[in-house]
N, C-alpha and C positions, 0 to 999 in steps of 0.2 A: 430215767421213768422213775416217775414217782412212788409217795411211798403206798399210796391209794394202789396200789397194779401188784402187791406185796403180802397182801391179809392172806393170801394162799385160798380164799373165797373167789366163787366165776362172777367173776363181772366184765368191763367192760376193755377188748384185744387195743394196746395202745399200736396194735401196728395193723389191723387193719378195723378196731369199732367195736360193732356191734353192741350187745348188751349182754351179757353171760357166757364169751365162749373161750373166754382166758379165762388158767390157774398157774399162779404161782406155787406150785405144791413143791418143793424143797425138798428131791427125793434125796436121803441119807446127806441132804447139805453140798450139792451139787449144784442147785439153784438153778432146777426143772424146772418146766415150766408146758404148759399146752394151752393149746388154740383150738378148739376146731372144725377152722379155716384156714388156718397157718402152720397148724403143725404142729409140734413138738420136738423136746431139744434140755439139754442142757443147759448148764448159766455162762457156758461156752458161746454154745451158740446164739442162746439173749443176747449178747455183750453184742456179736458178733450185727445180728438183728437190728441193734440201736445202733451198731455205728455203722450199716449200711458197707457192710465187709461179709464177703464170704469165708468161711471159717475152713474148705477147704482149700482156698487161694490166700488166704491174709494170716494168716495164726502167729506171726510174728507181728503184725498190726495191731490185731485185734490183743493180745498178751503183752505188748506196750501201753496202751489206749489203759486198760484196764489199769496193769501198774501193782499199785499197793490197794489198788481195792481190791483185793480176794478177802473173803470173809465166809463169814454163814449169816445167812440174816435168818434165820431161827432164834437163831444163839445170842445174834449180835459179835460173836470171837472175831477180830480182824486179823489175817498177817502178808505179810510184807511174800516181795522174792524178788530175784535179781535175771534180767532178761538178758538172752543171750541171741545176737546176733545171726540169724539164716547162716549165715558166712565163719564163722564158731560154732554150731551145732556141729555135736559128733557120730560117728553113721549110728549109735548105737539112739541115741534122742531125735536122731533123723525115723528114725524106723518108729519109734515108741510113738512121735507126732502124727506119722502114716496111720497106724495101729490104733490111736483115740481117735483119728480123723474116721478111720470106715469103721469104727464102731457104730460112731457116734453118728453118721452117717446110716446102719444097718439099723438105727436106733426111731429115727428119724421113720425109717418106711416104713418100721414094721408100726410101729405107731397109725402111721398115715393110712395102712393097708389096714387095721381095727376101726381107722376110724371107716373108713370108708362099708365096710364092712356093714358097723351100725350104720348107716346112712341107707345102703343097698335095702335093709331091711324096714329100715319107714318106710322107705319110698315103696316099695311093696303092698307094703299095709294101708297105706295114703290111697295107693293106683288100683285096688282088691273093693275099696272103700268107697271112691267115687263114681259116676255114675257118667255118659255119652255126653259127650257135648252138644249143645243147644244150638244149634247151626245158624240159632236167629239172637245166638252173644254178642253184643254188644261192640268186641273188638273187632269176628269174623265176619258183621257186617261193615265196619268201618272197611278193611282188607279186603270186602271183595271174594273169602275160600272160604273152602264148606273146612268141617273138620281134619277128615280123614283121622280120625281113629284115634286122634287126641278125648278127653277126657275130662270134667269140671266138677270143682268140689268148693264149698262158700264161695259162688260167686265166680271165682278162677278159673281160667285154662291151666287143664295138667299135661303141659306133654314127656313122657319118658325119653331119659336120658341113656343107651341102650349099646352091648354094642355088639358084635357082628354075628352073637348068640342066641341070642336075643333078652339076655336078662337086663332087668329096671335096676342104675347104679345110683341115681339120683330123679331128680325131677326141677321140673321148668313152669314157675307160676304168673300166670299168665294175666293179670286185671281188665276187666270194659278199658280200663284209660288206656291201657297197653304198659305199663306199668310189669316190671319183670324182676320176678328171684330165679333163685336157687335154691333147692334143700340144704340147708348148714349143713354143712363136711363134707355134702356128694361126690362123688368120683365127675370133671367131666369131662378132661386131657382126652382125646382122640376115640369118645365115644356122640352117638349122633340118636337121632330121631329118622325112620326110616317112613318116607310116602311115598305109594304107588305100590306097582307089585313087584315080585321077589327080584333079585337084580340076577341078571341071565347075566352069566364072566362071557358071554361075546358081543352083547349087547353094551350099549349106551347108561353109564351111570351120569347127572348132576348132583352138584355137591350147592351146599349157598346157603349162607349165616342161621338166617332169621326165619322163625315157619310158615310164617305169609309169606315171604319170599321163593322161602320151598315150593307152598302152598302156591302161588301160581304158577311155579317150573310146572312141575308135577299135570297141572289145570289145563296147560296149555302145550304141553309137551306128553304129551302119555308116560313118559319116560320117570323109571327114582326116581326119585330125589333124597337126596341123606341134608338132613336137615343136624349142621355143625354149633349153631346159636351162637360165635363172635364170629371175629375176624382169624384172632389166638388159634382158633379150633384147627384152621378151616386144613393148617399141616400136614398135623398128626392124623385127621381123618383120611383125606390125601393119600398120607401114607400107607397107610395099616388095609386101604380098599386096593391103594395097587401092590401090597405085597400077597394079596389076597385073590386079586383077580388081576393077572399080567395080560390080559389080551384086550378086557374090556375098554369099551371108547371114553374115557374118564374127563368130564368140561366143570371146571372149576367157574362156580357162576357169582363172581362177587358181587361188592357191594362199591358204587363210585359216591366215594365218602370224600365228591369234590371241594368241597365247604367245610375240611374237613384239616388243619392242617399236615401234610406230609402222605394226606387220600392213605389212611387203615388199609382201606375196604379193599382198596386196587395194591397196595407195598403187598397186603398178605394175601392176595388172591393169586398178582404173581408168582409170590413165593414158594405158596401151596404148586401153584402149576406145573414148576419146574419142577420142581424134587421129586414131585413124582410124575414127570410124564404126560401131566393131563394139558389137555386143550382149556385157554382162561378164553371168557366170555364175558362181557363186560355192555352195560346196561349206557347209554348216551342219551348225553338229553341236550335237547337246542338250550342255546341262550333265551336266562329269563324260565325256565322252568325250572321249580324245586325237586325235592328226588334224589336219592341216593339208591335205591333199588329195583329187580326186576317186578316186583307186587307198586314202588310207585310207577314203573313204565308207563307199565298196564293198564294201572288209574286216570295215568296222562290219557292214555290213547282212546280211551272209553269217553271221556271227554272229549277228543275234540270229535270221536264219530253223534253225539247225542248234540252235539253243535249246531 
């Protein structure tokens, strides 16, 4: 990692980019850093991220890799150590390493929680100042869907990222051309936006990736639909829904990314359905048809109907 990242000032993150989300603050000479997107940690965590190693599993490898490069970046003071292999560590040394890893994990979780709380406050403020989404917004028109309670700010649609208690933790912004981004530092895992009526514990609940897909599914079925925002969040949302509503008819309506290697929409959707005991619904397209989700599927059927 170059010295431009070690100035102690806010700047781009060497791992996730951005412009001013990363800062190497080196508190007490421990090499600490903070990123609004990646989280925070000490120099050991930073070294692990640079090396692509997990501090919880690859402690000796990280120590061996940094070896002689131990020191204080601010003072320029350096030192060296001799690394023992995992097999030669005494029990007190093993206990020390375990406590160090646990403490580092707890610190990262605490910092992540703080960032999430700050983002939630910002999200609530933006949401309160936003206006109801215009049904004539270019994105909604192009997708043939209604706003379903979302709002609009500075020309972008604003979709709240909520938990089952209704608290807003973050926001997704959708521009007229369909570009999407989330509020920096916001929480997303296991969270969603609900379209449609309240959830009936004895009824049917659908789960989809994007807002437009979920809106289409609700408009076609009348069932409540949870927007998981991406394929990777399908399983966390599905698992939480199943935990809360054990008897509900849960249906994962995944994307069919047939033109993408590995078809992540289908593979993640199948994993979510299997993990939560849900049904799986997949949009099927004819040879030569474009599209990957249920919004695309219905758009193609409209074109056929008007042809």
